[in-house]
C-alpha positions, 0 to 999 in steps of 0.5 A: 500500500502506498502510504505504508512506511517499511523502514530498516536501520543501517548502522555504522557504530557497530563497526561493520564498515570500519576500515573497509575499502570503498569498493568493499563497503559499496558492495556490502551496502548494495547487498544489504539494499538488495536484500531489504528491497526483496523484503519489501522495505521502502525506506532506509534509515542510514546512520551518518553521524554517530559521534559528532562526526560525518559519513558525508562531506562536511565543513563542520565535523570530521570524517567518522572513524567508523569509515576509515578507522581514524577520525578525520581521515577522508575515505575518498567518497561520500557515503551519504550521497551514494546511499541516496542515489542507490536507495532512490534507484530502488524506489526507496526513501533515504533518511539520514540518522544522527546521534544528536548529543553523543560526542564520543563513544567509549571506544574512541581514543583519538579525536580530530582537531576540528571535532567539537569536543576539541574546539569547545571542551566547555560544550561537553561533559564526560560520563561513563567513558563517553563525551556528551554535548550538554543538552542544558546549553543553548549553544549545543542545541544551536550547534546541532541544528546547524549541522542538521541544516547543513545536511538537509540543505545540501542532500536530497534526503527524504527524512532526518531522524535523531536517536534517543541518546539525549542525556546518558542512560544512568550508570550506578555511582555516576552523576551527570555533572550539570548542577552548575548549568542548572543553577545558572539556567533553570528557567524557574524549573524547581526539579533538575530532572524536569529541567532536563526533560524540558531541555530535550523538549525545547531541542526537539521543537527547535530541530523540527522547526530548523528542518522544515524551514529548509525543506518542509517536505523532509520527514522528521522523527525520533527513534524510540528506545527498544 
């Protein structure tokens, strides 16, 4: 039926493409796309920004290590543009999927000089081996919106999805170090957890408005935990 949405996620953060040559990665993706097409999938949700990096040409963020093994190394091609072309050839939509606030995964030990956590260490906090852009800072929300505006304006994506990694999942014995930001910028909200939830709400609204200012037809979604 015309209006069914039958989507599949293709992720990079699991390392499935890391260190692959261009030809090997393209052949792997072609196989995945062909099999998903046989299964009736009509939309691909492709991970293009796992840790404030890029699986596409960007003047804002560095190339992802999940392509070459080292952050900032140019793979010599544009995976997002290639996936748009290959998906559209098969009559499938291509939706770009980003992790909005995660700036570093646990197993990343080297970051490029133009990574946001290097340029603006004040924008991130450390938690459970990760670096997280601080959702309580308007500067971080603006930064993510600028990244998304860049993607949507330059690429013919059919949708833009954000993962549900906003504040990190709780780890026993660890506290989110945002009390100072809360004290300075709590907007009259008396409970810090309510304030955090409000920060996410404000961000989602701002991001949706940003996308639809650029291209009103681009779909926007938030992936559920599951």
